KELOTOR-484695 format. One record per residue (C-alpha): residue number from 1; residue in three letters; z, x, y. Coordinates in Angstrom, 2 decimals. Example, Ala and Ser with C-alpha at 12.3 -4.5 7.8 and 13.67 -1.06 7.14 Angstrom:
2
[pt 1,"ALA",[7.80,12.30,-4.50]],
[pt 2,"SER",[7.14,13.67,-1.06]],
//
This chain:
470
[pt 1,"UNK",[22.78,29.23,-37.66]],
[pt 2,"UNK",[20.75,31.93,-35.85]],
[pt 3,"UNK",[17.44,32.92,-37.43]],
[pt 4,"UNK",[17.87,36.55,-36.41]],
[pt 5,"UNK",[20.90,38.73,-35.56]],
[pt 6,"UNK",[22.23,38.23,-32.04]],
[pt 7,"UNK",[20.22,35.06,-31.34]],
[pt 8,"UNK",[21.98,32.36,-29.27]],
[pt 9,"UNK",[23.51,29.58,-31.31]],
[pt 10,"UNK",[23.49,27.03,-28.49]],
[pt 11,"UNK",[21.67,26.43,-25.21]],
[pt 12,"UNK",[23.37,27.04,-21.87]],
[pt 13,"UNK",[24.43,23.64,-20.43]],
[pt 14,"UNK",[22.64,24.35,-17.12]],
[pt 15,"UNK",[19.31,24.46,-18.96]],
[pt 16,"UNK",[19.70,21.21,-20.90]],
[pt 17,"UNK",[18.03,18.99,-18.24]],
[pt 18,"UNK",[14.94,21.21,-18.34]],
[pt 19,"UNK",[14.66,20.68,-22.10]],
[pt 20,"UNK",[14.28,16.90,-21.77]],
[pt 21,"UNK",[11.02,15.33,-22.90]],
[pt 22,"UNK",[10.21,14.61,-19.24]],
[pt 23,"UNK",[12.17,17.27,-17.34]],
[pt 24,"UNK",[10.77,16.16,-13.97]],
[pt 25,"UNK",[12.62,12.81,-14.03]],
[pt 26,"UNK",[15.32,13.19,-11.35]],
[pt 27,"UNK",[18.97,12.31,-11.65]],
[pt 28,"UNK",[20.13,9.01,-10.12]],
[pt 29,"UNK",[20.04,9.12,-6.31]],
[pt 30,"UNK",[23.10,9.96,-4.29]],
[pt 31,"UNK",[24.94,6.97,-2.80]],
[pt 32,"UNK",[24.39,6.51,0.93]],
[pt 33,"UNK",[26.29,4.50,3.53]],
[pt 34,"UNK",[24.50,3.77,6.80]],
[pt 35,"UNK",[26.80,2.78,9.66]],
[pt 36,"UNK",[26.22,1.38,13.16]],
[pt 37,"UNK",[22.66,0.24,12.38]],
[pt 38,"UNK",[20.59,-2.43,14.09]],
[pt 39,"UNK",[18.74,-4.15,11.23]],
[pt 40,"UNK",[15.19,-5.43,11.71]],
[pt 41,"UNK",[14.56,-8.69,9.83]],
[pt 42,"UNK",[10.78,-9.16,9.61]],
[pt 43,"UNK",[11.02,-12.61,8.03]],
[pt 44,"UNK",[12.81,-14.12,11.04]],
[pt 45,"UNK",[11.30,-11.79,13.61]],
[pt 46,"UNK",[14.80,-10.98,14.92]],
[pt 47,"UNK",[17.44,-8.31,14.63]],
[pt 48,"UNK",[20.10,-9.26,12.10]],
[pt 49,"UNK",[22.89,-11.15,13.86]],
[pt 50,"UNK",[20.75,-11.98,16.92]],
[pt 51,"UNK",[20.12,-15.62,16.01]],
[pt 52,"UNK",[20.79,-18.30,18.64]],
[pt 53,"UNK",[20.24,-15.81,21.48]],
[pt 54,"UNK",[23.30,-13.79,20.52]],
[pt 55,"UNK",[23.51,-10.03,20.93]],
[pt 56,"UNK",[22.48,-8.16,17.79]],
[pt 57,"UNK",[25.33,-6.84,15.68]],
[pt 58,"UNK",[25.52,-3.31,14.34]],
[pt 59,"UNK",[25.74,-3.29,10.57]],
[pt 60,"UNK",[26.83,-1.05,7.72]],
[pt 61,"UNK",[24.54,-0.77,4.70]],
[pt 62,"UNK",[25.88,0.52,1.37]],
[pt 63,"UNK",[23.24,1.96,-0.98]],
[pt 64,"UNK",[23.98,2.60,-4.65]],
[pt 65,"UNK",[21.59,3.53,-7.47]],
[pt 66,"UNK",[18.62,3.12,-5.14]],
[pt 67,"UNK",[19.46,-0.49,-4.25]],
[pt 68,"UNK",[21.11,-2.11,-1.25]],
[pt 69,"UNK",[24.53,-3.02,-2.61]],
[pt 70,"UNK",[26.19,-4.39,0.52]],
[pt 71,"UNK",[25.46,-5.31,4.13]],
[pt 72,"UNK",[28.32,-6.04,6.51]],
[pt 73,"UNK",[29.03,-5.89,10.24]],
[pt 74,"UNK",[30.16,-2.39,11.20]],
[pt 75,"UNK",[33.85,-2.01,12.02]],
[pt 76,"UNK",[35.77,0.70,13.83]],
[pt 77,"UNK",[37.05,2.09,10.55]],
[pt 78,"UNK",[33.46,2.76,9.41]],
[pt 79,"UNK",[33.34,5.60,11.94]],
[pt 80,"UNK",[36.05,7.35,9.92]],
[pt 81,"UNK",[34.55,6.91,6.47]],
[pt 82,"UNK",[34.99,10.02,4.42]],
[pt 83,"UNK",[31.77,11.20,2.82]],
[pt 84,"UNK",[31.72,13.33,-0.29]],
[pt 85,"UNK",[29.22,15.36,-2.26]],
[pt 86,"UNK",[28.44,12.11,-4.08]],
[pt 87,"UNK",[28.24,9.86,-0.99]],
[pt 88,"UNK",[26.27,10.62,2.16]],
[pt 89,"UNK",[27.31,8.88,5.39]],
[pt 90,"UNK",[24.61,8.40,8.05]],
[pt 91,"UNK",[25.64,7.22,11.49]],
[pt 92,"UNK",[22.57,5.47,12.91]],
[pt 93,"UNK",[24.36,5.08,16.26]],
[pt 94,"UNK",[22.37,2.02,17.30]],
[pt 95,"UNK",[18.99,3.08,15.89]],
[pt 96,"UNK",[16.75,0.49,14.21]],
[pt 97,"UNK",[16.64,0.00,10.43]],
[pt 98,"UNK",[13.31,-1.39,9.19]],
[pt 99,"UNK",[12.07,-2.07,5.65]],
[pt 100,"UNK",[9.62,0.47,4.27]],
[pt 101,"UNK",[6.01,-0.37,5.10]],
[pt 102,"UNK",[3.46,-1.69,2.59]],
[pt 103,"UNK",[-0.27,-0.94,2.89]],
[pt 104,"UNK",[-2.17,-3.43,0.72]],
[pt 105,"UNK",[-5.62,-1.82,0.83]],
[pt 106,"UNK",[-5.84,1.91,0.19]],
[pt 107,"UNK",[-7.99,4.24,-1.89]],
[pt 108,"UNK",[-5.79,7.20,-2.77]],
[pt 109,"UNK",[-8.54,8.87,-4.82]],
[pt 110,"UNK",[-10.89,8.95,-1.78]],
[pt 111,"UNK",[-9.67,12.46,-1.09]],
[pt 112,"UNK",[-10.39,14.84,1.81]],
[pt 113,"UNK",[-12.64,17.86,1.42]],
[pt 114,"UNK",[-16.00,16.19,2.02]],
[pt 115,"UNK",[-17.83,15.09,5.18]],
[pt 116,"UNK",[-19.96,12.13,4.09]],
[pt 117,"UNK",[-19.79,9.10,1.83]],
[pt 118,"UNK",[-22.52,10.60,-0.33]],
[pt 119,"UNK",[-20.52,13.76,-0.89]],
[pt 120,"UNK",[-17.43,11.71,-1.74]],
[pt 121,"UNK",[-19.33,9.91,-4.50]],
[pt 122,"UNK",[-20.28,13.27,-6.03]],
[pt 123,"UNK",[-16.87,14.89,-5.99]],
[pt 124,"UNK",[-15.57,16.14,-9.35]],
[pt 125,"UNK",[-12.78,14.39,-11.22]],
[pt 126,"UNK",[-10.59,17.50,-11.34]],
[pt 127,"UNK",[-10.80,17.93,-7.57]],
[pt 128,"UNK",[-9.85,14.28,-7.12]],
[pt 129,"UNK",[-6.81,14.68,-9.36]],
[pt 130,"UNK",[-5.63,17.83,-7.58]],
[pt 131,"UNK",[-6.09,16.45,-4.06]],
[pt 132,"UNK",[-4.65,12.96,-4.60]],
[pt 133,"UNK",[-0.98,14.12,-4.43]],
[pt 134,"UNK",[-1.64,15.36,-0.90]],
[pt 135,"UNK",[-2.83,11.88,0.14]],
[pt 136,"UNK",[0.20,10.23,-1.45]],
[pt 137,"UNK",[2.74,12.57,0.12]],
[pt 138,"UNK",[1.24,12.07,3.58]],
[pt 139,"UNK",[1.30,8.27,3.21]],
[pt 140,"UNK",[4.98,8.37,2.39]],
[pt 141,"UNK",[5.68,10.57,5.42]],
[pt 142,"UNK",[4.08,7.92,7.64]],
[pt 143,"UNK",[6.60,5.35,6.42]],
[pt 144,"UNK",[4.59,3.60,3.71]],
[pt 145,"UNK",[6.98,3.38,0.79]],
[pt 146,"UNK",[4.63,1.10,-1.18]],
[pt 147,"UNK",[0.83,0.97,-1.34]],
[pt 148,"UNK",[-1.69,-1.18,-3.17]],
[pt 149,"UNK",[-4.78,0.71,-4.30]],
[pt 150,"UNK",[-7.88,-1.48,-4.46]],
[pt 151,"UNK",[-10.10,0.76,-6.54]],
[pt 152,"UNK",[-9.66,4.22,-8.04]],
[pt 153,"UNK",[-5.99,4.72,-8.90]],
[pt 154,"UNK",[-4.58,4.26,-12.39]],
[pt 155,"UNK",[-1.37,3.26,-14.14]],
[pt 156,"UNK",[-0.96,6.88,-15.22]],
[pt 157,"UNK",[-0.75,7.93,-11.56]],
[pt 158,"UNK",[1.63,5.06,-10.75]],
[pt 159,"UNK",[3.89,6.14,-13.60]],
[pt 160,"UNK",[3.82,9.77,-12.43]],
[pt 161,"UNK",[5.07,8.65,-8.99]],
[pt 162,"UNK",[7.75,6.42,-10.48]],
[pt 163,"UNK",[9.02,9.25,-12.70]],
[pt 164,"UNK",[9.17,11.73,-9.82]],
[pt 165,"UNK",[6.37,14.00,-11.05]],
[pt 166,"UNK",[4.27,13.18,-7.96]],
[pt 167,"UNK",[5.77,12.46,-4.53]],
[pt 168,"UNK",[4.37,9.34,-2.92]],
[pt 169,"UNK",[4.73,5.63,-2.23]],
[pt 170,"UNK",[5.35,3.15,-5.01]],
[pt 171,"UNK",[1.86,2.39,-6.30]],
[pt 172,"UNK",[0.30,-0.92,-7.33]],
[pt 173,"UNK",[-3.21,-0.45,-8.68]],
[pt 174,"UNK",[-6.19,-2.30,-10.15]],
[pt 175,"UNK",[-7.83,0.60,-11.96]],
[pt 176,"UNK",[-11.55,0.32,-11.23]],
[pt 177,"UNK",[-12.96,-2.55,-9.18]],
[pt 178,"UNK",[-15.56,-4.70,-10.96]],
[pt 179,"UNK",[-19.13,-4.78,-9.62]],
[pt 180,"UNK",[-22.47,-6.16,-10.69]],
[pt 181,"UNK",[-25.51,-3.89,-10.80]],
[pt 182,"UNK",[-26.57,-3.36,-7.20]],
[pt 183,"UNK",[-23.23,-4.66,-5.97]],
[pt 184,"UNK",[-20.75,-3.00,-3.65]],
[pt 185,"UNK",[-19.22,-0.93,-6.45]],
[pt 186,"UNK",[-22.54,0.40,-7.83]],
[pt 187,"UNK",[-23.13,3.84,-6.32]],
[pt 188,"UNK",[-25.71,5.00,-8.88]],
[pt 189,"UNK",[-29.02,6.26,-7.41]],
[pt 190,"UNK",[-31.03,3.25,-6.25]],
[pt 191,"UNK",[-34.44,4.67,-7.13]],
[pt 192,"UNK",[-33.51,4.92,-10.79]],
[pt 193,"UNK",[-32.71,1.23,-11.01]],
[pt 194,"UNK",[-29.19,2.11,-12.10]],
[pt 195,"UNK",[-27.94,2.94,-15.57]],
[pt 196,"UNK",[-28.71,0.86,-18.60]],
[pt 197,"UNK",[-25.61,-1.22,-19.27]],
[pt 198,"UNK",[-24.57,-2.20,-22.75]],
[pt 199,"UNK",[-22.43,-5.13,-23.84]],
[pt 200,"UNK",[-19.26,-3.44,-22.72]],
[pt 201,"UNK",[-20.22,-2.47,-19.16]],
[pt 202,"UNK",[-21.96,0.57,-17.78]],
[pt 203,"UNK",[-21.49,3.07,-14.99]],
[pt 204,"UNK",[-17.90,3.95,-14.03]],
[pt 205,"UNK",[-17.50,5.65,-10.66]],
[pt 206,"UNK",[-14.78,6.80,-8.29]],
[pt 207,"UNK",[-13.82,3.30,-7.16]],
[pt 208,"UNK",[-15.45,0.83,-9.54]],
[pt 209,"UNK",[-17.21,0.04,-12.76]],
[pt 210,"UNK",[-20.42,-1.92,-13.26]],
[pt 211,"UNK",[-20.49,-4.92,-15.59]],
[pt 212,"UNK",[-23.17,-7.63,-15.83]],
[pt 213,"UNK",[-22.97,-10.93,-17.72]],
[pt 214,"UNK",[-20.01,-12.79,-19.13]],
[pt 215,"UNK",[-19.49,-10.59,-22.24]],
[pt 216,"UNK",[-19.54,-7.41,-20.15]],
[pt 217,"UNK",[-17.20,-8.67,-17.44]],
[pt 218,"UNK",[-14.80,-9.97,-20.09]],
[pt 219,"UNK",[-14.74,-6.54,-21.70]],
[pt 220,"UNK",[-14.29,-4.85,-18.32]],
[pt 221,"UNK",[-11.45,-7.02,-17.05]],
[pt 222,"UNK",[-9.65,-6.88,-20.38]],
[pt 223,"UNK",[-10.07,-3.11,-20.40]],
[pt 224,"UNK",[-8.54,-2.71,-16.94]],
[pt 225,"UNK",[-5.63,-4.98,-17.80]],
[pt 226,"UNK",[-5.07,-3.13,-21.07]],
[pt 227,"UNK",[-4.96,0.12,-19.10]],
[pt 228,"UNK",[-2.15,-1.30,-16.96]],
[pt 229,"UNK",[-3.86,-2.79,-13.90]],
[pt 230,"UNK",[-1.41,-4.74,-11.73]],
[pt 231,"UNK",[-4.23,-6.93,-10.38]],
[pt 232,"UNK",[-8.02,-7.12,-10.56]],
[pt 233,"UNK",[-10.47,-6.35,-7.73]],
[pt 234,"UNK",[-13.94,-7.96,-7.78]],
[pt 235,"UNK",[-16.89,-7.13,-5.53]],
[pt 236,"UNK",[-18.14,-10.58,-4.51]],
[pt 237,"UNK",[-20.14,-9.65,-1.41]],
[pt 238,"UNK",[-22.03,-6.82,0.23]],
[pt 239,"UNK",[-20.29,-3.81,1.72]],
[pt 240,"UNK",[-20.58,-1.25,4.48]],
[pt 241,"UNK",[-20.48,1.91,2.39]],
[pt 242,"UNK",[-22.90,0.85,-0.38]],
[pt 243,"UNK",[-26.60,1.30,0.35]],
[pt 244,"UNK",[-28.27,-1.30,-1.88]],
[pt 245,"UNK",[-26.54,-4.55,-0.87]],
[pt 246,"UNK",[-26.71,-6.32,2.48]],
[pt 247,"UNK",[-23.50,-7.75,3.93]],
[pt 248,"UNK",[-24.74,-11.32,3.44]],
[pt 249,"UNK",[-25.32,-10.94,-0.31]],
[pt 250,"UNK",[-23.19,-13.03,-2.67]],
[pt 251,"UNK",[-22.44,-11.18,-5.88]],
[pt 252,"UNK",[-21.61,-12.29,-9.41]],
[pt 253,"UNK",[-22.41,-15.73,-10.79]],
[pt 254,"UNK",[-19.86,-18.51,-10.96]],
[pt 255,"UNK",[-19.69,-18.07,-14.74]],
[pt 256,"UNK",[-18.95,-14.35,-14.43]],
[pt 257,"UNK",[-16.26,-14.90,-11.79]],
[pt 258,"UNK",[-14.58,-17.63,-13.81]],
[pt 259,"UNK",[-14.55,-15.38,-16.86]],
[pt 260,"UNK",[-12.68,-12.75,-14.83]],
[pt 261,"UNK",[-10.21,-15.04,-13.09]],
[pt 262,"UNK",[-9.44,-17.05,-16.24]],
[pt 263,"UNK",[-8.69,-13.81,-18.09]],
[pt 264,"UNK",[-6.36,-12.72,-15.27]],
[pt 265,"UNK",[-4.50,-16.03,-15.52]],
[pt 266,"UNK",[-4.24,-15.86,-19.29]],
[pt 267,"UNK",[-3.14,-12.20,-19.45]],
[pt 268,"UNK",[0.10,-12.39,-17.50]],
[pt 269,"UNK",[-0.94,-14.36,-14.44]],
[pt 270,"UNK",[-2.45,-11.34,-12.73]],
[pt 271,"UNK",[-3.76,-11.83,-9.21]],
[pt 272,"UNK",[-7.50,-11.34,-8.66]],
[pt 273,"UNK",[-8.82,-10.35,-5.24]],
[pt 274,"UNK",[-12.36,-10.22,-3.87]],
[pt 275,"UNK",[-14.17,-7.86,-1.54]],
[pt 276,"UNK",[-15.91,-10.37,0.72]],
[pt 277,"UNK",[-16.97,-10.55,4.38]],
[pt 278,"UNK",[-19.00,-13.71,4.78]],
[pt 279,"UNK",[-18.08,-17.39,4.53]],
[pt 280,"UNK",[-20.48,-17.78,1.58]],
[pt 281,"UNK",[-18.97,-14.94,-0.46]],
[pt 282,"UNK",[-15.38,-15.94,0.41]],
[pt 283,"UNK",[-15.94,-19.54,-0.67]],
[pt 284,"UNK",[-17.79,-18.41,-3.80]],
[pt 285,"UNK",[-14.72,-16.34,-4.73]],
[pt 286,"UNK",[-12.19,-19.06,-3.95]],
[pt 287,"UNK",[-14.17,-21.79,-5.74]],
[pt 288,"UNK",[-14.08,-19.69,-8.89]],
[pt 289,"UNK",[-10.41,-18.84,-9.03]],
[pt 290,"UNK",[-9.92,-15.71,-6.89]],
[pt 291,"UNK",[-6.50,-15.61,-5.18]],
[pt 292,"UNK",[-7.04,-12.94,-2.53]],
[pt 293,"UNK",[-9.70,-11.85,-0.06]],
[pt 294,"UNK",[-10.17,-8.28,1.20]],
[pt 295,"UNK",[-11.71,-7.84,4.70]],
[pt 296,"UNK",[-12.97,-11.36,5.56]],
[pt 297,"UNK",[-14.45,-10.21,8.89]],
[pt 298,"UNK",[-16.95,-13.08,9.18]],
[pt 299,"UNK",[-14.60,-15.93,8.26]],
[pt 300,"UNK",[-14.80,-19.25,10.11]],
[pt 301,"UNK",[-12.09,-21.80,10.91]],
[pt 302,"UNK",[-12.81,-24.27,8.04]],
[pt 303,"UNK",[-12.75,-21.44,5.51]],
[pt 304,"UNK",[-9.51,-20.07,6.96]],
[pt 305,"UNK",[-7.92,-23.52,6.69]],
[pt 306,"UNK",[-9.11,-23.74,3.08]],
[pt 307,"UNK",[-7.46,-20.38,2.34]],
[pt 308,"UNK",[-4.22,-21.50,3.95]],
[pt 309,"UNK",[-4.16,-24.76,2.00]],
[pt 310,"UNK",[-4.71,-22.95,-1.31]],
[pt 311,"UNK",[-2.33,-20.08,-0.60]],
[pt 312,"UNK",[-5.10,-17.46,-0.69]],
[pt 313,"UNK",[-4.02,-14.07,0.66]],
[pt 314,"UNK",[-6.12,-12.22,3.25]],
[pt 315,"UNK",[-6.01,-8.45,3.74]],
[pt 316,"UNK",[-8.11,-7.53,6.79]],
[pt 317,"UNK",[-9.00,-3.87,7.36]],
[pt 318,"UNK",[-10.01,-3.47,11.00]],
[pt 319,"UNK",[-9.31,0.04,12.25]],
[pt 320,"UNK",[-11.58,1.73,9.71]],
[pt 321,"UNK",[-14.80,0.44,11.31]],
[pt 322,"UNK",[-14.04,1.97,14.70]],
[pt 323,"UNK",[-12.78,5.20,13.15]],
[pt 324,"UNK",[-16.14,5.68,11.39]],
[pt 325,"UNK",[-17.98,5.57,14.73]],
[pt 326,"UNK",[-16.12,8.36,16.52]],
[pt 327,"UNK",[-15.78,12.12,16.00]],
[pt 328,"UNK",[-15.35,13.72,13.58]],
[pt 329,"UNK",[-16.44,10.83,11.32]],
[pt 330,"UNK",[-19.52,9.52,13.16]],
[pt 331,"UNK",[-21.83,10.80,10.40]],
[pt 332,"UNK",[-19.69,9.76,7.44]],
[pt 333,"UNK",[-21.86,6.71,6.70]],
[pt 334,"UNK",[-25.60,6.79,5.96]],
[pt 335,"UNK",[-27.89,5.15,8.57]],
[pt 336,"UNK",[-27.90,1.80,6.74]],
[pt 337,"UNK",[-24.11,1.87,6.57]],
[pt 338,"UNK",[-23.81,2.45,10.31]],
[pt 339,"UNK",[-25.80,-0.74,10.96]],
[pt 340,"UNK",[-23.63,-2.79,8.61]],
[pt 341,"UNK",[-20.47,-1.23,10.04]],
[pt 342,"UNK",[-21.39,-2.44,13.52]],
[pt 343,"UNK",[-22.15,-5.90,12.13]],
[pt 344,"UNK",[-18.70,-6.45,10.63]],
[pt 345,"UNK",[-16.76,-4.57,13.33]],
[pt 346,"UNK",[-17.74,-6.85,16.21]],
[pt 347,"UNK",[-16.20,-9.99,14.64]],
[pt 348,"UNK",[-13.16,-8.53,12.93]],
[pt 349,"UNK",[-10.57,-9.27,15.62]],
[pt 350,"UNK",[-11.84,-12.82,16.08]],
[pt 351,"UNK",[-11.56,-13.37,12.32]],
[pt 352,"UNK",[-7.97,-12.12,12.44]],
[pt 353,"UNK",[-7.11,-14.61,15.19]],
[pt 354,"UNK",[-8.80,-17.47,13.30]],
[pt 355,"UNK",[-6.92,-16.67,10.08]],
[pt 356,"UNK",[-3.60,-16.37,11.89]],
[pt 357,"UNK",[-4.04,-19.67,13.73]],
[pt 358,"UNK",[-4.93,-21.41,10.44]],
[pt 359,"UNK",[-1.72,-20.21,8.79]],
[pt 360,"UNK",[-3.28,-17.82,6.26]],
[pt 361,"UNK",[-0.85,-15.34,4.69]],
[pt 362,"UNK",[-2.15,-12.06,6.11]],
[pt 363,"UNK",[-1.33,-8.60,4.73]],
[pt 364,"UNK",[-1.70,-5.10,6.15]],
[pt 365,"UNK",[-4.62,-2.96,4.97]],
[pt 366,"UNK",[-6.14,0.31,6.20]],
[pt 367,"UNK",[-9.05,1.01,3.78]],
[pt 368,"UNK",[-9.52,4.58,5.01]],
[pt 369,"UNK",[-11.26,7.34,3.10]],
[pt 370,"UNK",[-11.05,11.16,3.05]],
[pt 371,"UNK",[-9.31,12.76,6.06]],
[pt 372,"UNK",[-9.45,9.44,7.94]],
[pt 373,"UNK",[-6.32,8.46,6.05]],
[pt 374,"UNK",[-4.29,10.45,8.58]],
[pt 375,"UNK",[-4.98,7.47,10.90]],
[pt 376,"UNK",[-3.44,4.97,8.48]],
[pt 377,"UNK",[-1.05,3.55,11.10]],
[pt 378,"UNK",[-3.79,2.83,13.66]],
[pt 379,"UNK",[-4.21,-0.62,12.12]],
[pt 380,"UNK",[-0.94,-1.62,13.81]],
[pt 381,"UNK",[-2.35,-0.81,17.25]],
[pt 382,"UNK",[-5.63,-2.60,16.57]],
[pt 383,"UNK",[-3.96,-5.82,15.42]],
[pt 384,"UNK",[-1.58,-5.65,18.39]],
[pt 385,"UNK",[-4.49,-6.38,20.73]],
[pt 386,"UNK",[-4.60,-10.00,19.49]],
[pt 387,"UNK",[-1.35,-10.77,17.61]],
[pt 388,"UNK",[2.37,-10.46,18.31]],
[pt 389,"UNK",[4.51,-7.58,17.06]],
[pt 390,"UNK",[6.76,-9.73,14.79]],
[pt 391,"UNK",[3.73,-11.28,13.09]],
[pt 392,"UNK",[2.09,-7.91,12.47]],
[pt 393,"UNK",[5.30,-6.46,11.06]],
[pt 394,"UNK",[5.38,-9.33,8.55]],
[pt 395,"UNK",[1.85,-8.32,7.48]],
[pt 396,"UNK",[3.22,-4.94,6.34]],
[pt 397,"UNK",[6.52,-6.20,4.89]],
[pt 398,"UNK",[7.30,-9.85,4.11]],
[pt 399,"UNK",[3.73,-11.04,3.43]],
[pt 400,"UNK",[2.75,-7.95,1.48]],
[pt 401,"UNK",[5.83,-8.21,-0.72]],
[pt 402,"UNK",[5.02,-11.85,-1.41]],
[pt 403,"UNK",[1.48,-10.98,-2.52]],
[pt 404,"UNK",[2.88,-8.29,-4.82]],
[pt 405,"UNK",[5.36,-10.86,-6.22]],
[pt 406,"UNK",[8.25,-8.60,-5.18]],
[pt 407,"UNK",[9.79,-10.55,-2.30]],
[pt 408,"UNK",[13.37,-9.92,-3.44]],
[pt 409,"UNK",[12.82,-6.17,-3.80]],
[pt 410,"UNK",[10.33,-5.09,-1.12]],
[pt 411,"UNK",[9.76,-5.72,2.58]],
[pt 412,"UNK",[13.34,-6.72,3.29]],
[pt 413,"UNK",[16.73,-5.25,4.15]],
[pt 414,"UNK",[18.90,-7.46,1.97]],
[pt 415,"UNK",[21.38,-7.19,-0.87]],
[pt 416,"UNK",[19.72,-6.32,-4.18]],
[pt 417,"UNK",[16.50,-5.04,-2.62]],
[pt 418,"UNK",[15.14,-1.54,-3.11]],
[pt 419,"UNK",[16.60,0.81,-0.50]],
[pt 420,"UNK",[13.18,1.44,1.07]],
[pt 421,"UNK",[14.33,2.06,4.63]],
[pt 422,"UNK",[12.90,3.47,7.85]],
[pt 423,"UNK",[15.18,4.51,10.71]],
[pt 424,"UNK",[13.37,4.17,14.04]],
[pt 425,"UNK",[14.22,5.05,17.64]],
[pt 426,"UNK",[12.66,1.81,18.95]],
[pt 427,"UNK",[12.39,-1.82,17.85]],
[pt 428,"UNK",[9.05,-2.65,16.15]],
[pt 429,"UNK",[9.66,-6.34,16.79]],
[pt 430,"UNK",[9.25,-5.62,20.51]],
[pt 431,"UNK",[6.40,-3.11,20.20]],
[pt 432,"UNK",[4.68,-2.75,16.83]],
[pt 433,"UNK",[2.60,0.17,18.11]],
[pt 434,"UNK",[5.59,2.49,17.75]],
[pt 435,"UNK",[4.70,2.52,14.05]],
[pt 436,"UNK",[1.41,4.15,15.06]],
[pt 437,"UNK",[3.43,7.07,16.46]],
[pt 438,"UNK",[5.68,8.06,13.55]],
[pt 439,"UNK",[5.93,11.60,14.86]],
[pt 440,"UNK",[7.81,10.20,17.89]],
[pt 441,"UNK",[9.80,7.29,16.47]],
[pt 442,"UNK",[10.29,7.68,12.70]],
[pt 443,"UNK",[13.42,9.73,12.04]],
[pt 444,"UNK",[14.45,8.89,8.48]],
[pt 445,"UNK",[12.60,7.62,5.41]],
[pt 446,"UNK",[14.39,6.42,2.29]],
[pt 447,"UNK",[12.45,5.35,-0.76]],
[pt 448,"UNK",[14.62,3.62,-3.34]],
[pt 449,"UNK",[17.67,5.38,-1.96]],
[pt 450,"UNK",[16.19,8.87,-1.93]],
[pt 451,"UNK",[15.80,10.72,1.34]],
[pt 452,"UNK",[12.13,11.53,1.93]],
[pt 453,"UNK",[12.42,12.51,5.59]],
[pt 454,"UNK",[15.50,13.32,7.67]],
[pt 455,"UNK",[15.25,14.67,11.21]],
[pt 456,"UNK",[17.40,14.89,14.32]],
[pt 457,"UNK",[20.95,14.73,13.04]],
[pt 458,"UNK",[24.12,16.73,13.46]],
[pt 459,"UNK",[27.39,17.01,11.59]],
[pt 460,"UNK",[30.88,17.56,12.96]],
[pt 461,"UNK",[33.59,19.98,11.98]],
[pt 462,"UNK",[35.85,16.95,11.48]],
[pt 463,"UNK",[33.67,15.54,8.69]],
[pt 464,"UNK",[30.64,17.57,7.54]],
[pt 465,"UNK",[29.57,14.73,5.24]],
[pt 466,"UNK",[28.76,12.39,8.11]],
[pt 467,"UNK",[25.28,12.96,9.53]],
[pt 468,"UNK",[24.97,11.53,13.01]],
[pt 469,"UNK",[21.39,10.61,13.86]],
[pt 470,"UNK",[20.13,10.87,17.41]],
//
């Protein structure tokens, strides 16, 4: 009954979706059928159907509810499929279908708008929140449908992306990385001696939080897991960007590390990963239960073989060091950081070759900050100087999905997987560097069945629902 004369007694049906508790949640995605596609299979390093030296076969991919529902060889009748307002037909016409890319080492809160590392550490939280969606949208437009943030992002942000409130890649995050006082995650002023830390940890910055001693690290790791961290990042060695710790330092005691890794195991079997460059810091991490290594630039052959035997993941980040030496980023690091940057840069490619030869499971990582993130795909070109294209593509698909424990859903074009799909004009198995030129080669991006980018297509008068890509 209306409260006043003439008041509406019911809401117009067209407005009902906007009255939902979360009105930004989109409707289920439109069904899509891709026809005449050459499917890239990163796991085998071949085009689907090209086994035993046979010619690759064009395939039809049926996508429903954001998942790949069917894959079959294309037939002549597929060219006459009748699309509808509910079903989009895309004719790939021999273009290459690749799984969406996965970057396993990003910092989405390291936003543009500043020139130096020092300025980045002083940026306000509100500016970070407002600028982060720009970073995420740009990553998705480069073909990264999933990213793993190794310090800074939160579960709240991941949920906002999943619900459609923010446009960006699917986000796996660790919350804040854990650092000892004076470690790689401690960016408090060095002359002050750092903040006084209580039993529950101290300073919390853009990327990390400081915790010293077993009680404090237990509180910190439990706090991050409670907040929804998908994994835990630990600073176990010195870093380039931090001023107070040399590269060769080994951080955290064995007791502190074991407290963290045991908690990860007990609270859902969460993976723990360590920032570490040197053999000493890598072995310290592995000996105390860490399951992943970030960077690893100074690794040697015995340590690489140890990692391979234990199934320890390695996420190198090589392009970032060179990027920070050339305009307009040559002054991003402080003088001490420039020296350390040169130290780790010169051995990075050799470390990659050593790890690959030892059989380590290697993942793709960019580790870029501020406006440098526009060069996120350069890592493909850097790795291509020493490794083959099929192997590098596995870094950003098959291997990454395995580390995220999502092998059946991510990094693959197969039935039941998320419809995270890139349509390319060239075959990345023959030349991985095409992924470093998305403006030339990346024509379509689907993330879980939703079109994020669609260029260079035409329809016909005969069937306006079929979009022919070219």
